[in-house]
GUBADREN-400535 format. One line per 5 residues: number of its first residue (from 1); their letters; for each residue x, y, z of N, C-alpha, C. Coordinates in nm, 2 decimals, decimal comma. Layout:
<atoms>
NUM	a	X Y Z X Y Z X Y Z ~ ...
</atoms>
This chain:
<atoms>
1	mirse	19,91 -11,68 7,74 19,88 -11,54 7,75 19,89 -11,48 7,60 ~ 19,80 -11,40 7,57 19,81 -11,33 7,44 19,84 -11,18 7,47 ~ 19,88 -11,11 7,37 19,92 -10,97 7,38 19,83 -10,89 7,45 ~ 19,70 -10,90 7,42 19,59 -10,81 7,48 19,59 -10,84 7,63 ~ 19,61 -10,96 7,67 19,61 -11,00 7,82 19,72 -10,93 7,88
6	lvqll	19,84 -10,93 7,82 19,96 -10,87 7,88 19,93 -10,71 7,89 ~ 19,87 -10,65 7,80 19,84 -10,51 7,80 19,74 -10,48 7,92 ~ 19,64 -10,57 7,93 19,54 -10,56 8,05 19,61 -10,57 8,18 ~ 19,70 -10,67 8,20 19,77 -10,68 8,32 19,86 -10,56 8,35 ~ 19,93 -10,51 8,25 20,01 -10,39 8,28 19,93 -10,27 8,31
11	srdhp	19,81 -10,26 8,24 19,72 -10,15 8,27 19,67 -10,15 8,42 ~ 19,63 -10,28 8,46 19,59 -10,30 8,60 19,70 -10,26 8,69 ~ 19,83 -10,30 8,67 19,94 -10,27 8,76 19,98 -10,13 8,76 ~ 19,96 -10,06 8,64 20,00 -9,92 8,63 19,89 -9,83 8,59 ~ 19,79 -9,80 8,68 19,67 -9,72 8,64 19,71 -9,58 8,60
16	dlatr	19,83 -9,53 8,63 19,86 -9,40 8,60 19,90 -9,38 8,45 ~ 19,92 -9,50 8,38 19,95 -9,50 8,24 19,82 -9,52 8,15 ~ 19,81 -9,46 8,05 19,70 -9,48 7,95 19,72 -9,61 7,88 ~ 19,61 -9,68 7,85 19,62 -9,82 7,78 19,69 -9,79 7,65 ~ 19,66 -9,69 7,58 19,73 -9,67 7,44 19,88 -9,66 7,46
21	dieki	19,93 -9,59 7,57 20,06 -9,59 7,59 20,12 -9,72 7,63 ~ 20,05 -9,80 7,71 20,10 -9,94 7,74 20,12 -10,02 7,61 ~ 20,02 -10,01 7,52 20,02 -10,08 7,40 20,14 -10,04 7,31 ~ 20,17 -9,90 7,31 20,29 -9,86 7,24 20,42 -9,92 7,30 ~ 20,42 -9,92 7,43 20,54 -9,98 7,50 20,56 -10,12 7,46
26	vdiff	20,46 -10,21 7,47 20,46 -10,34 7,43 20,50 -10,36 7,29 ~ 20,44 -10,28 7,20 20,48 -10,29 7,06 20,63 -10,26 7,04 ~ 20,68 -10,15 7,09 20,82 -10,12 7,08 20,91 -10,23 7,13 ~ 20,87 -10,29 7,25 20,95 -10,39 7,30 20,96 -10,52 7,22 ~ 20,85 -10,56 7,16 20,85 -10,67 7,06 20,92 -10,63 6,93
31	deivs	20,90 -10,51 6,88 20,96 -10,47 6,76 21,11 -10,46 6,77 ~ 21,16 -10,42 6,88 21,30 -10,41 6,90 21,36 -10,56 6,91 ~ 21,30 -10,64 6,97 21,35 -10,79 6,97 21,35 -10,84 6,83 ~ 21,24 -10,82 6,76 21,24 -10,87 6,62 21,35 -10,81 6,53 ~ 21,37 -10,67 6,54 21,46 -10,60 6,46 21,60 -10,65 6,49
36	rlisd	21,63 -10,68 6,62 21,76 -10,73 6,66 21,78 -10,87 6,60 ~ 21,68 -10,95 6,60 21,69 -11,08 6,54 21,71 -11,07 6,39 ~ 21,64 -10,99 6,33 21,65 -10,97 6,18 21,80 -10,94 6,14 ~ 21,86 -10,85 6,23 22,00 -10,82 6,20 22,10 -10,92 6,24 ~ 22,05 -11,05 6,28 22,13 -11,16 6,31 22,19 -11,14 6,45
41	grvel	22,13 -11,06 6,54 22,17 -11,04 6,67 22,11 -11,14 6,77 ~ 22,13 -11,10 6,89 22,09 -11,18 7,01 22,03 -11,09 7,11 ~ 21,92 -11,13 7,17 21,86 -11,05 7,28 21,86 -11,13 7,41 ~ 21,93 -11,07 7,51 21,94 -11,15 7,64 21,87 -11,07 7,74 ~ 21,77 -11,13 7,81 21,70 -11,07 7,92 21,75 -11,15 8,05
46	rgfga	21,83 -11,09 8,13 21,89 -11,16 8,24 21,77 -11,22 8,33 ~ 21,79 -11,34 8,37 21,69 -11,41 8,45 21,57 -11,46 8,38 ~ 21,55 -11,42 8,26 21,45 -11,47 8,17 21,49 -11,56 8,07 ~ 21,58 -11,52 7,98 21,62 -11,61 7,88 21,69 -11,53 7,76 ~ 21,73 -11,59 7,65 21,79 -11,53 7,54 21,71 -11,57 7,42
51	fstra	21,69 -11,47 7,33 21,64 -11,49 7,19 21,75 -11,49 7,09 ~ 21,75 -11,58 7,00 21,85 -11,58 6,89 21,79 -11,65 6,77 ~ 21,86 -11,66 6,66 21,81 -11,73 6,55 21,91 -11,85 6,51 ~ 21,84 -11,95 6,44 21,92 -12,06 6,41 21,89 -12,08 6,25 ~ 22,00 -12,13 6,18 21,99 -12,15 6,04 21,93 -12,30 6,02
56	rdart	21,84 -12,31 5,93 21,79 -12,45 5,89 21,83 -12,46 5,75 ~ 21,89 -12,57 5,71 21,93 -12,61 5,57 21,81 -12,64 5,49 ~ 21,83 -12,63 5,36 21,71 -12,68 5,27 21,70 -12,82 5,27 ~ 21,58 -12,86 5,26 21,55 -13,01 5,26 21,44 -13,05 5,18 ~ 21,41 -13,18 5,17 21,29 -13,23 5,10 21,20 -13,27 5,20
61	grnpr	21,08 -13,22 5,20 20,97 -13,25 5,29 20,86 -13,32 5,22 ~ 20,75 -13,35 5,29 20,64 -13,42 5,23 20,51 -13,34 5,27 ~ 20,42 -13,34 5,16 20,30 -13,28 5,19 20,21 -13,38 5,26 ~ 20,17 -13,35 5,38 20,10 -13,46 5,46 19,96 -13,50 5,40 ~ 19,91 -13,42 5,32 19,78 -13,45 5,27 19,79 -13,54 5,14
66	tgesv	19,89 -13,52 5,07 19,91 -13,60 4,95 20,03 -13,69 4,95 ~ 20,12 -13,67 5,04 20,24 -13,76 5,04 20,34 -13,71 4,94 ~ 20,32 -13,61 4,86 20,40 -13,57 4,76 20,53 -13,50 4,82 ~ 20,64 -13,52 4,75 20,77 -13,45 4,80 20,76 -13,31 4,76 ~ 20,81 -13,22 4,86 20,81 -13,08 4,84 20,95 -13,02 4,88
71	dvgak	21,00 -12,94 4,81 21,13 -12,88 4,84 21,11 -12,76 4,94 ~ 21,18 -12,77 5,05 21,16 -12,66 5,15 21,30 -12,59 5,15 ~ 21,30 -12,46 5,13 21,42 -12,38 5,12 21,49 -12,36 5,26 ~ 21,61 -12,31 5,25 21,68 -12,28 5,37 21,62 -12,16 5,44 ~ 21,63 -12,15 5,57 21,56 -12,03 5,63 21,62 -12,02 5,77
76	rvpyf	21,60 -11,91 5,83 21,63 -11,88 5,97 21,52 -11,89 6,06 ~ 21,52 -11,95 6,17 21,41 -11,96 6,26 21,45 -11,91 6,40 ~ 21,34 -11,84 6,47 21,37 -11,79 6,60 21,40 -11,90 6,70 ~ 21,48 -11,88 6,80 21,52 -11,98 6,91 21,51 -11,90 7,04 ~ 21,46 -11,97 7,14 21,46 -11,91 7,27 21,53 -12,02 7,37
81	kpgke	21,62 -11,96 7,45 21,68 -12,04 7,55 21,65 -11,99 7,68 ~ 21,57 -12,06 7,76 21,54 -12,00 7,89 21,66 -11,99 7,98 ~ 21,66 -11,88 8,07 21,77 -11,86 8,16 21,76 -11,95 8,28 ~ 21,87 -11,95 8,35 21,88 -12,03 8,47 21,77 -12,01 8,57 ~ 21,75 -11,88 8,60 21,64 -11,86 8,70 21,50 -11,90 8,65
86	mrarl	21,47 -11,89 8,52 21,34 -11,93 8,48 21,34 -12,08 8,49 ~ 21,44 -12,16 8,45 21,44 -12,30 8,46 21,42 -12,35 8,60 ~ 21,48 -12,28 8,69 21,48 -12,31 8,84 21,33 -12,29 8,89 ~ 21,27 -12,18 8,85 21,13 -12,15 8,90 21,03 -12,24 8,83 ~ 21,05 -12,29 8,71 20,96 -12,39 8,65 20,97 -12,52 8,71
91	nv	21,08 -12,56 8,76 21,11 -12,70 8,81 21,12 -12,70 8,96 ~ 21,03 -12,63 9,03 21,03 -12,63 9,17 20,96 -12,76 9,22
</atoms>
């Protein structure tokens, strides 16, 4: 599912709201998750899962096209851990 499909589904389920308002709500929702992750926080949605970040150390990688060694810097990457209810629903 992509963002526009999510907005369409919400618009269909809530015809009393304007599409532009639903788009704003979706934008705010995702922006708040990202801003919390930027501040090294964690976002937990009960029954769904938890978003957090993990640190990756610097390493030496390879360019797949040329095989040449490339230095890859340290970075933080987003991580999602599904909640217990989601795992149970996926593995029925």
